[in-house]
Structure formats: structure tokens, C-alpha cells
C-alpha positions in Angstrom: 19.5 -74.3 -14.0 22.2 -73.5 -16.6 22.5 -76.0 -19.4 23.5 -76.5 -23.1 26.2 -74.6 -24.9 27.6 -71.2 -23.8 30.3 -69.7 -25.9 33.2 -68.4 -24.4 33.6 -65.3 -26.7 36.6 -63.8 -28.1 37.5 -60.2 -27.7 37.9 -58.8 -31.4 40.8 -56.4 -32.0 41.6 -54.2 -34.9 44.7 -52.0 -34.9 45.1 -52.5 -31.2 41.4 -51.4 -30.2 38.4 -53.4 -29.6 36.5 -54.1 -32.9 32.8 -53.3 -31.6 31.4 -53.8 -35.1 32.9 -57.3 -35.3 32.0 -58.0 -31.7 28.4 -57.3 -32.2 28.4 -59.4 -35.4 29.8 -62.2 -33.5 26.8 -62.0 -31.0 24.2 -61.5 -33.8 26.0 -65.1 -35.5 25.8 -66.8 -32.3 21.9 -66.2 -31.6 21.3 -66.9 -35.0 22.9 -70.3 -34.7 20.9 -71.0 -31.6 23.4 -70.8 -28.8 22.2 -71.1 -25.3 24.6 -68.4 -23.8 27.4 -66.1 -24.3 30.5 -65.7 -22.0 32.2 -62.5 -22.7 35.6 -61.5 -21.0 36.7 -64.8 -19.8 40.0 -66.3 -20.7 39.1 -66.8 -24.5 38.2 -63.0 -24.3 41.9 -62.2 -23.3 40.6 -60.5 -20.1 43.8 -60.1 -18.6 45.1 -57.7 -21.3 41.8 -55.6 -21.0 41.7 -52.4 -19.1 39.0 -52.1 -16.4 37.2 -49.6 -18.9 37.5 -52.0 -21.8 36.2 -54.9 -19.4 33.1 -52.9 -18.5 32.5 -51.8 -22.1 32.7 -55.5 -23.5 30.2 -56.3 -21.1 27.9 -53.6 -21.8 28.3 -54.1 -25.5 27.3 -57.9 -25.4 24.4 -57.4 -23.0 23.1 -54.7 -25.3 23.8 -56.8 -28.4 22.1 -59.9 -26.9 18.9 -58.1 -26.1 17.6 -60.4 -23.6 17.5 -63.4 -26.4 20.1 -65.6 -24.7 21.9 -65.6 -21.1 25.0 -63.7 -20.6 27.5 -64.9 -18.2 30.3 -62.5 -17.7 33.8 -63.1 -16.5 34.2 -60.9 -13.3 37.1 -63.0 -11.3 40.2 -61.5 -10.0 42.8 -62.6 -7.4 41.7 -59.7 -5.2 38.5 -60.3 -3.8 37.7 -56.4 -3.6 38.3 -56.2 -7.1 36.3 -59.2 -8.0 33.4 -57.5 -6.1 33.6 -54.5 -8.1 33.6 -56.1 -11.4 30.6 -58.2 -10.3 28.7 -55.2 -9.1 29.4 -53.7 -12.5 28.2 -56.7 -14.3 25.0 -56.8 -12.1 24.4 -53.4 -12.8 24.2 -53.5 -16.7 21.8 -56.6 -17.0 24.3 -59.8 -16.8 22.4 -62.9 -16.2 25.3 -64.8 -14.4 28.9 -64.1 -13.2 31.8 -66.4 -14.0 34.4 -66.2 -11.3 37.7 -67.9 -11.8 39.9 -69.3 -8.9 42.3 -66.5 -7.6 45.4 -66.9 -9.2 49.0 -66.4 -8.2 48.3 -65.8 -4.4 47.3 -69.5 -3.7 44.9 -69.1 -1.1 43.6 -71.9 1.2 40.6 -73.8 0.9 39.1 -71.5 3.7 40.2 -68.6 1.8 38.6 -69.7 -1.6 35.3 -70.4 0.3 35.4 -66.8 1.8 36.4 -65.2 -1.5 33.4 -66.9 -3.6 31.0 -66.6 -0.7 31.4 -62.6 -0.6 30.8 -62.4 -4.2 28.0 -64.7 -4.3 26.6 -62.4 -1.4 25.9 -59.6 -4.0 23.0 -61.4 -5.5 24.1 -62.2 -8.8 24.2 -65.9 -9.6 27.7 -67.3 -9.8 29.5 -70.1 -11.9 32.6 -71.3 -10.1 35.4 -71.3 -12.6 37.9 -74.2 -11.5 40.9 -74.3 -13.7 44.2 -75.0 -11.7 46.4 -75.2 -14.9 45.9 -71.4 -15.4 45.7 -70.4 -11.5 47.9 -72.7 -9.6 45.2 -73.5 -7.2 42.1 -75.8 -7.4 39.0 -75.8 -5.6 38.6 -79.2 -3.5 35.4 -81.0 -4.3 34.5 -80.6 -0.3 34.9 -76.7 -0.9 32.7 -76.9 -4.0 30.2 -78.7 -1.9 30.2 -76.1 0.8 29.7 -73.4 -1.9 27.1 -75.1 -3.6 24.9 -74.7 -0.6 24.9 -71.0 -1.3 21.5 -70.1 -3.1 23.5 -68.0 -5.5 26.2 -70.5 -6.5 24.5 -72.0 -9.3 27.4 -74.0 -11.6 30.7 -74.7 -11.9 33.0 -74.6 -15.0 34.9 -77.9 -14.4 38.3 -77.3 -16.2 40.5 -79.6 -14.1 40.5 -82.5 -16.6 39.9 -84.8 -13.7 36.8 -87.1 -14.1 37.3 -88.2 -10.3 36.5 -84.5 -9.3 33.6 -84.3 -11.4 32.2 -87.6 -10.2 33.0 -86.2 -6.5 31.2 -83.1 -7.2 27.9 -85.1 -8.6 27.7 -87.1 -5.6 28.1 -84.2 -3.0 26.0 -81.4 -4.6 22.3 -81.0 -5.2 22.4 -81.5 -9.0 18.6 -80.5 -9.2 20.1 -76.9 -8.7 23.7 -77.0 -9.6 25.2 -77.5 -13.0 28.4 -78.9 -14.1 29.6 -77.1 -17.1 32.5 -78.7 -19.0 35.5 -76.1 -19.3 37.0 -78.3 -21.9 35.4 -79.2 -25.4 37.0 -82.5 -25.7 35.6 -83.5 -22.1 32.1 -82.4 -22.6 30.9 -86.1 -23.6 32.5 -87.6 -20.9 31.4 -85.1 -18.3 27.9 -85.2 -19.4 27.8 -88.8 -19.2 28.3 -88.5 -15.5 25.9 -85.6 -15.0 27.3 -82.4 -16.4 24.9 -80.3 -18.2 26.7 -78.5 -20.8 30.0 -76.6 -21.9 31.4 -73.3 -21.9 33.0 -73.6 -25.2 35.7 -72.4 -27.3 34.9 -74.2 -30.7 31.4 -72.8 -30.6 33.0 -69.3 -31.6 33.2 -70.9 -35.0 30.6 -73.6 -35.3 28.1 -73.0 -32.4 25.3 -75.2 -34.0 27.6 -78.4 -34.5 28.7 -78.0 -30.9 25.1 -77.7 -29.7 24.2 -81.0 -31.6 26.5 -82.8 -29.0 25.0 -81.1 -25.8 21.3 -81.7 -27.2 21.9 -85.4 -27.7 23.5 -85.7 -24.2 20.8 -83.7 -22.5 18.3 -86.1 -24.2 20.2 -89.1 -23.2 21.0 -90.0 -26.7 24.5 -91.2 -26.1 24.7 -92.9 -29.4 24.3 -89.5 -31.5 26.0 -87.6 -28.7 29.2 -90.0 -29.3 28.9 -89.6 -33.0 29.2 -85.7 -32.9 31.9 -85.8 -30.4 33.8 -88.1 -32.6 33.3 -86.0 -35.6 34.6 -83.0 -33.9 37.3 -84.3 -31.8 39.9 -83.2 -34.0 38.9 -79.8 -34.0 38.3 -79.7 -30.2 42.1 -80.7 -29.8 43.6 -78.4 -32.8 41.9 -75.5 -30.8 44.5 -76.1 -28.4 47.6 -76.7 -30.3 48.9 -73.4 -28.8 47.4 -71.3 -26.1 44.0 -70.3 -26.1 42.7 -68.0 -27.9 45.4 -68.0 -30.4 44.0 -71.1 -32.6 40.5 -70.0 -32.4 41.0 -66.3 -33.5 43.2 -67.7 -36.1 40.5 -69.9 -37.4 37.9 -67.1 -37.1 40.3 -64.9 -39.2 40.5 -67.5 -41.8 36.5 -67.6 -41.8 36.4 -64.1 -42.1 34.9 -63.7 -38.4 37.7 -61.8 -36.9 40.8 -59.9 -37.4 43.0 -62.7 -35.6 44.7 -59.8 -33.7 45.8 -60.6 -30.3 47.3 -58.4 -27.5 50.8 -59.3 -26.3 52.2 -61.5 -24.7 50.0 -63.7 -27.0 51.1 -63.4 -30.6 50.2 -65.0 -34.2 50.5 -68.8 -34.4 53.7 -70.7 -35.6 53.8 -71.6 -39.3 53.8 -75.3 -38.5 50.8 -75.2 -36.3 48.9 -72.6 -38.5 49.3 -75.2 -41.4 47.8 -78.0 -39.1 44.9 -75.8 -38.0 44.2 -75.0 -41.8 44.2 -78.5 -42.5 41.7 -79.6 -39.9 39.3 -76.8 -40.8 39.2 -77.8 -44.5 39.0 -81.8 -43.6 36.1 -80.8 -41.2 34.5 -78.6 -43.8 34.6 -75.3 -41.7 36.4 -73.9 -44.7 35.2 -74.5 -48.1 37.6 -75.7 -50.6 37.1 -72.3 -52.5 38.6 -70.5 -49.5 41.8 -72.4 -49.6 43.6 -69.8 -52.0 42.5 -67.0 -49.9 43.8 -68.7 -46.6 47.3 -69.4 -48.1 47.5 -65.7 -49.1 46.8 -64.4 -45.7 
């Protein structure tokens, strides 16, 4: 069963190309800080702007750098079933542990179409995490469809990003939670979702402070919700500021300030506005993600 913190990794760029050295360094940092797993080429990894070759190469690099130390959940979704099948086959062939498959976007299939799409991908044999994020895809998996898919032996979890607690409660009520996991798709909702049965989070903030995010999930998994609430309250402002602009703009900017990334993105994503960057920097200093001695450097960059 999938549980804990899985980092939705950024894809570092430098001068328009993938920065492989930085990507490997980010993997090493995550493992050192005790992360439970890594999620390359998802939304935070700017997968829509990667070529198919780059998509494959990022997955291969992360699998090699991980070396079996933690799970790798690779994004292999598409709005074309054949393309998603091809991406999933490649991920399977290079040793990925699990595929993260997003709802087909733009073409707005029916619930039956969604069921057939995910079922065909799961039939390949690689464990699948459903990714339910209607804010980006314009279509949501209904709880009844999730329950049908959860009966497939290779559908093992859902990344729940509807921000709807009723939907999550319906999933808990209708699925076998002894073998099927709910993972929060929003850092700020990790604690509420875990209070009703979720097992962890696919996190954006954990790119920066994986150990602190892990404190929250470990406490909640131990049913220590007093501690979990305390950590949630301490991190809540950081959870929210990471979405002050479109993800992954804030997290890549924060990582740049922390000397963990170039901060470079591919169009149509671009650098943060000055006002939002100032708010982000204030939050990072207030929460001691950046040390006071870094303030002058941040102001210069």
C-alpha cells in the first residue's frame, strides 16, 4: 500500500535544457531527507512542455538515481489512451514502481470512457495511481467510477485533487481501503484528508522541505493528530504560498532562492510577479526555510 510523502518533482532547466546534474542532486537530497517516494514528470515537473524523448529521459534518470532506495511514481497520463499506454509501457520497461495517470484532459470523456481508459492502462500490469484533478482537466472521476476502477488489481491509489471532502468520504466508503490508498493532491488538505482515511500526499512543498512535510504524515499515520495538527498549522502558510501563482512557478522560485534549482521554466510559464515573489520570500524567511544571512542574496537575484 502506498503511504507517506511522495514528492511531485520539479524538472530543473538551465538555458532551455534539462539540468541533469541538478535533477540528480534533487533526488539525492530527497532520499537523504527520508522521503517515501518521488514523482517525476507530473504537473509540477512541467510535463506538458517536455518532448516525448525528454519525458522518457527524465524518468530514466530518476529511476537510475534512486537506485531502488524509494518508490518512483512516474507521470504517464495523456488525453489519448494510446499515448498513455506508450508512456506507461516505457515507464514499466525502465523499472518504475507505479504510474500516475491523470484524467484525460480537453476531450471530456464520459464516465464510461474514463473507466475504459484507466482500465486499459492498468491491464499493462504496472500499478496505477488515478489522478483526479478536474481543475486542470475539465473532467472529474465520479466516486462510482473510482469504486469500479478500484476493483482492478493494478489500480492501487488515487491522487485526490478535487478539494472536495465529500468526494473523499465517498471513496473511503465505497473502496477497499485495505488495498487502495487515497493520497492528497493538495498539501494544505493533507491533514483533513488523512483524518478521514487518506494515507499521505503527493506534495509540492516537499521539494523544498521533505522532512518537515513527512513529520505531518508520520504523525497522522500513527493516529497522533495532535502532533499532525501542530505541524499542519506550522506549515499552512507555506502550503498556500506555493500556489500564489500557477504551480510550479512558486516552488521553482523558492528552490532557486534556496540554491536548489535555476528557477527557469518553459513558456507559457514564466517568472513570478514582483509582488508575489516578495510575498514568497517573506514566507520563506518567516518559516526559516531561508536563513537570515541569505536575505541579501535573495534581494540581489
